[in-house]
KOLDORO-94296 format. One line per field, with one value per residue (C-alpha): residue in three letters; x, y, z. Coordinates in Angstrom, 3 decimals. Layout:
N
r (ALA,...)
xx (X,...)
yy (Y,...)
zz (Z,...)
END
This chain:
290
r (MET,ALA,ALA,ASP,ILE,ALA,GLY,ALA,ARG,ARG,ALA,PRO,TRP,MET,LEU,LEU,SER,PRO,SER,LEU,ALA,THR,VAL,GLY,LEU,LEU,LEU,ILE,ILE,PRO,MET,LEU,PHE,ILE,VAL,VAL,TYR,SER,PHE,TRP,LEU,ARG,THR,ALA,THR,GLY,ALA,ASP,GLN,VAL,GLY,PHE,TYR,LEU,ASP,ASN,TRP,ILE,GLU,VAL,LEU,GLY,ASP,ARG,PHE,TYR,ARG,ASP,ILE,LEU,PHE,GLN,THR,PHE,ALA,ILE,ALA,PHE,TYR,THR,THR,VAL,ILE,CYS,ALA,LEU,VAL,GLY,TYR,ILE,PRO,ALA,TYR,PHE,VAL,ALA,ASN,THR,PRO,MET,LYS,SER,LYS,ALA,PHE,LEU,LEU,LEU,MET,LEU,MET,LEU,PRO,PHE,TRP,ILE,SER,TYR,ILE,ILE,ARG,THR,MET,SER,TRP,ILE,ASN,ILE,LEU,GLY,THR,SER,GLY,ALA,LEU,ASN,THR,VAL,MET,LEU,SER,ILE,GLY,ILE,ILE,ASP,GLU,PRO,ILE,GLN,MET,LEU,TYR,ASN,GLN,THR,THR,VAL,VAL,LEU,GLY,LEU,VAL,HIS,TYR,LEU,LEU,PRO,PHE,MET,ILE,LEU,ASN,VAL,TYR,VAL,SER,LEU,ASP,GLY,ILE,ASP,LYS,ASN,LEU,THR,GLU,ALA,ALA,GLN,SER,LEU,GLY,CYS,THR,GLY,PHE,GLN,ALA,PHE,ARG,GLU,VAL,THR,LEU,PRO,LEU,SER,LEU,PRO,GLY,LEU,ALA,ALA,GLY,SER,LEU,LEU,CYS,PHE,VAL,LEU,ALA,ALA,GLY,THR,TYR,ILE,THR,PRO,ILE,VAL,LEU,GLY,GLY,PRO,ARG,ASP,ALA,MET,PHE,ALA,ASN,LEU,VAL,PHE,GLU,ALA,ILE,VAL,THR,GLN,LEU,ASN,TRP,PRO,LEU,GLY,SER,ALA,LEU,SER,LEU,VAL,LEU,LEU,ALA,LEU,LEU,GLY,ALA,LEU,VAL,VAL,ILE,TYR,THR,ARG,TYR,LEU,GLY,ILE,ASP,GLN,ILE,ALA,LYS,SER,PHE,LYS)
xx (19.453,21.410,22.106,18.397,17.478,20.131,18.905,15.324,16.382,18.294,15.532,13.336,16.329,17.385,13.892,13.865,17.396,16.388,13.815,16.165,18.953,16.629,15.401,18.948,20.394,17.514,16.280,18.502,21.892,20.674,19.039,22.339,24.077,21.520,22.067,25.836,25.461,23.346,26.366,28.699,29.201,28.832,31.757,31.846,33.799,30.946,32.715,31.377,33.516,33.522,33.119,30.600,29.031,25.696,25.429,22.776,20.643,20.983,19.907,16.949,15.653,16.447,15.457,11.850,11.674,11.818,9.270,6.829,7.165,6.695,3.505,2.247,2.997,1.002,-1.845,-2.090,-1.901,-4.635,-6.963,-6.372,-7.080,-10.309,-11.618,-10.672,-12.487,-15.646,-15.727,-14.455,-16.848,-19.935,-18.537,-16.943,-20.332,-21.987,-19.467,-19.677,-23.463,-23.521,-24.335,-21.278,-21.451,-21.433,-18.963,-16.153,-16.695,-16.767,-13.556,-11.937,-13.006,-11.545,-8.203,-7.984,-6.301,-3.352,-2.693,-1.878,1.254,0.749,2.666,0.428,-2.697,-1.362,-0.420,-3.863,-5.222,-3.258,-5.369,-8.515,-7.839,-5.298,-6.084,-6.552,-7.873,-11.212,-12.987,-12.024,-12.863,-16.366,-17.071,-15.847,-17.953,-21.191,-20.481,-20.002,-16.639,-15.108,-11.491,-9.734,-9.466,-6.168,-7.117,-3.746,-0.618,-2.120,-2.714,-6.244,-5.046,-2.338,-4.991,-7.177,-4.333,-3.552,-7.217,-7.308,-4.211,-5.129,-8.899,-8.680,-6.529,-9.180,-12.028,-10.228,-9.503,-13.047,-14.494,-12.495,-13.764,-17.392,-17.280,-16.218,-19.252,-21.857,-25.049,-27.079,-26.036,-27.794,-30.806,-30.959,-30.775,-33.638,-35.685,-35.325,-36.837,-33.921,-34.433,-31.966,-30.026,-29.985,-28.693,-25.939,-25.045,-25.039,-23.720,-22.123,-20.264,-18.537,-17.502,-16.074,-13.947,-10.818,-10.874,-11.464,-8.548,-6.287,-7.214,-6.637,-3.190,-2.233,-3.517,-1.829,1.566,1.527,0.329,2.955,5.726,4.867,6.758,5.433,2.013,3.336,5.843,3.230,0.147,1.507,3.112,6.309,4.522,2.991,6.172,6.016,8.752,9.624,10.271,12.989,14.596,14.411,15.828,18.714,19.761,18.976,19.349,21.952,23.668,23.768,23.416,24.156,21.376,18.972,19.681,18.895,15.666,14.542,15.255,13.155,10.186,10.750,10.890,7.655,5.700,7.211,6.063,2.552,2.621,3.926,1.115,-1.452,0.026,0.084,-3.610,-5.246,-2.835,-1.355,-3.195,-6.171,-3.965,-2.502,-6.005,-6.716,-3.824,-4.796)
yy (-22.743,-23.010,-19.270,-18.539,-20.757,-19.112,-15.681,-16.622,-17.793,-14.575,-12.271,-12.466,-11.805,-8.838,-7.397,-7.975,-6.673,-3.009,-4.080,-6.622,-4.051,-1.521,-4.037,-5.189,-1.690,-0.142,-3.096,-6.167,-4.483,-1.992,-4.890,-6.784,-3.731,-3.634,-7.327,-6.801,-3.708,-5.642,-7.819,-4.878,-3.368,0.203,1.030,3.446,5.932,6.139,4.192,1.084,-1.986,-4.209,-7.919,-10.623,-9.913,-11.124,-8.446,-6.427,-9.493,-10.713,-7.288,-6.983,-10.538,-10.833,-7.446,-7.332,-3.618,-4.338,-7.153,-4.879,-2.169,-4.787,-6.112,-2.543,-1.874,-4.893,-4.003,-0.467,-1.848,-4.367,-1.733,0.487,-2.335,-3.373,0.206,0.751,-2.473,-1.569,2.071,1.558,-1.165,1.062,3.828,1.196,-0.521,2.817,3.748,0.303,0.569,4.183,4.958,5.275,9.077,9.687,6.859,8.678,11.770,9.744,7.943,11.311,12.499,9.322,9.997,13.628,12.839,11.348,14.772,16.187,15.275,12.543,14.633,17.668,15.526,14.055,17.430,18.810,16.816,19.101,22.027,19.964,18.156,20.448,22.416,25.510,23.509,23.679,21.027,22.492,25.994,24.937,23.058,26.017,28.483,26.540,25.761,21.983,22.240,24.848,24.307,22.694,18.899,17.204,14.923,14.550,12.493,9.121,5.810,6.773,9.743,7.584,5.104,7.995,9.437,6.042,5.442,8.868,7.921,4.344,4.442,5.292,2.187,0.007,1.620,1.181,-2.503,-3.298,-1.229,-3.145,-6.423,-5.251,-3.724,-7.066,-8.931,-9.767,-7.911,-10.763,-12.939,-10.770,-10.405,-14.184,-14.608,-12.160,-13.893,-17.111,-15.494,-13.784,-10.375,-7.609,-8.231,-11.997,-11.541,-9.293,-11.749,-14.871,-13.475,-10.016,-10.249,-13.619,-12.508,-9.244,-10.897,-11.097,-7.315,-6.882,-9.203,-7.349,-3.998,-5.377,-6.650,-3.341,-1.322,-3.578,-3.530,0.233,0.914,-1.341,0.303,3.947,6.296,9.764,9.367,8.249,11.115,13.765,12.461,10.036,10.425,8.932,5.658,5.327,4.663,2.045,-0.249,1.985,4.804,2.649,2.220,5.978,6.716,4.254,5.378,9.108,10.194,7.785,7.127,3.464,1.879,-1.710,-1.712,0.116,-2.427,-5.333,-3.662,-2.968,-6.535,-7.927,-5.783,-6.616,-10.355,-10.360,-8.257,-10.196,-13.462,-12.040,-11.113,-14.562,-16.250,-14.018,-14.693,-18.430,-18.651,-15.671,-14.319,-10.844,-9.961,-8.460,-5.692,-4.974,-4.514,-1.596,0.395,-0.138)
zz (-41.817,-38.550,-38.624,-39.081,-36.121,-33.939,-34.991,-34.199,-30.756,-30.087,-31.294,-28.152,-25.907,-28.053,-27.762,-24.014,-23.443,-22.786,-20.199,-18.624,-18.448,-16.816,-14.232,-13.571,-13.131,-11.197,-9.136,-8.945,-8.543,-5.872,-4.018,-4.073,-2.616,0.198,0.920,1.059,3.257,5.761,6.631,7.195,10.632,11.834,14.133,17.054,14.944,12.427,9.694,8.008,8.596,5.524,6.150,6.866,10.247,11.596,14.289,12.457,11.780,15.372,16.629,14.233,14.714,18.415,19.812,21.016,20.183,16.463,16.741,18.571,15.930,13.211,14.822,15.243,11.566,10.426,12.818,11.385,7.842,8.664,10.160,7.140,4.699,6.429,6.497,2.846,1.874,3.796,2.695,-0.854,-2.015,-2.052,-4.317,-6.568,-6.921,-7.612,-10.338,-11.951,-12.239,-13.443,-17.112,-19.323,-19.733,-15.993,-15.366,-17.177,-15.044,-11.804,-12.732,-13.417,-9.967,-8.500,-10.180,-9.040,-5.678,-7.578,-9.095,-5.665,-3.734,-1.153,1.402,0.850,1.187,4.416,5.903,5.061,8.025,10.367,9.171,9.738,13.028,14.689,17.851,15.669,12.730,10.974,13.051,16.427,15.204,14.121,17.369,19.448,17.484,17.972,21.613,21.470,23.264,25.571,24.567,21.601,21.568,20.724,17.847,16.150,16.772,17.617,15.889,14.863,12.821,11.254,10.097,8.920,6.854,5.327,4.450,2.783,0.772,-0.153,-0.646,-4.398,-4.953,-3.335,-5.260,-8.585,-7.995,-6.881,-9.725,-12.336,-10.922,-10.754,-14.224,-15.686,-14.314,-16.926,-15.981,-17.461,-14.519,-11.962,-14.227,-14.587,-10.816,-10.336,-13.022,-11.008,-7.940,-6.195,-4.709,-5.547,-2.341,-2.866,-6.420,-5.071,-2.296,-4.486,-7.779,-7.634,-4.337,-5.007,-8.509,-7.169,-4.488,-6.702,-7.094,-3.368,-2.614,-5.063,-3.537,-0.042,-0.965,-2.544,0.412,2.979,1.261,0.680,4.226,5.792,3.768,4.394,6.680,5.777,7.425,10.852,10.825,9.996,11.835,14.426,17.801,19.243,20.023,16.554,14.576,11.843,10.600,7.647,10.136,11.706,8.288,7.688,11.128,10.747,7.271,7.162,10.798,12.172,8.824,9.849,6.420,7.552,10.179,7.864,5.132,7.447,8.591,5.036,3.954,6.807,5.772,2.111,2.820,4.837,2.359,-0.545,1.034,1.268,-2.427,-3.364,-1.423,-3.098,-6.543,-5.883,-5.088,-6.820,-9.430,-9.776,-13.007,-11.141,-9.737,-13.181,-14.615,-12.304,-13.799,-17.424)
END
């Protein structure tokens, strides 16, 4: 009897052991290495000095340069999230209220951007907005402008590239939330005298807010953690915090400083996720990937 009880207690852990081992090897252990690296010191000779030093943390937390880049990162992520929410709600509402046969086709069209590399999609804006790109060529040919306009390499194009990248995530999250709303609720509201807009405002919109919040969280976190879009579409003044991590680790080979920078960004974005999970729950985001 005792052996059976012990076996029953071990069974769940045996079933979970492959997943726990994968998480431990691919996530926890690398994160521990990054934490350890952040307390090492990069010497003038280019070698890493092993020890427990707070120099990297003092530099990251005390230097105004890093704070300004961090605030700029969150501002760009916020602008991107707001635009994705405003632009993405309408197509999500349209797909959710489309007949089932057409809905499958529309969802397929929504998934098509994921089949193309994010880098290629980002670089495509150079051929559209560049001085010899499609937009300048059209405006020159019809006489709107006399010479090409410089439309690239600023914060606006960075936000545009991020919206292009993240909009499908927002639409999917809002769609999942809208699709789960019982249509009888809006019909009941209209039968009680509400107009179509009033039924949307009082019933549909409040019930879809969890999906909108989940999409906003996903867009904000992904936007704040990106570094490809600012490199391709931004200028020298449009760097984001992830670009500093890339620069420290890849260009300067300064792993201790890059580790400290990455942990700061991870901690702030992780705190945002924890707050969201505490009050709204993370399950809404998981639904959009099912």
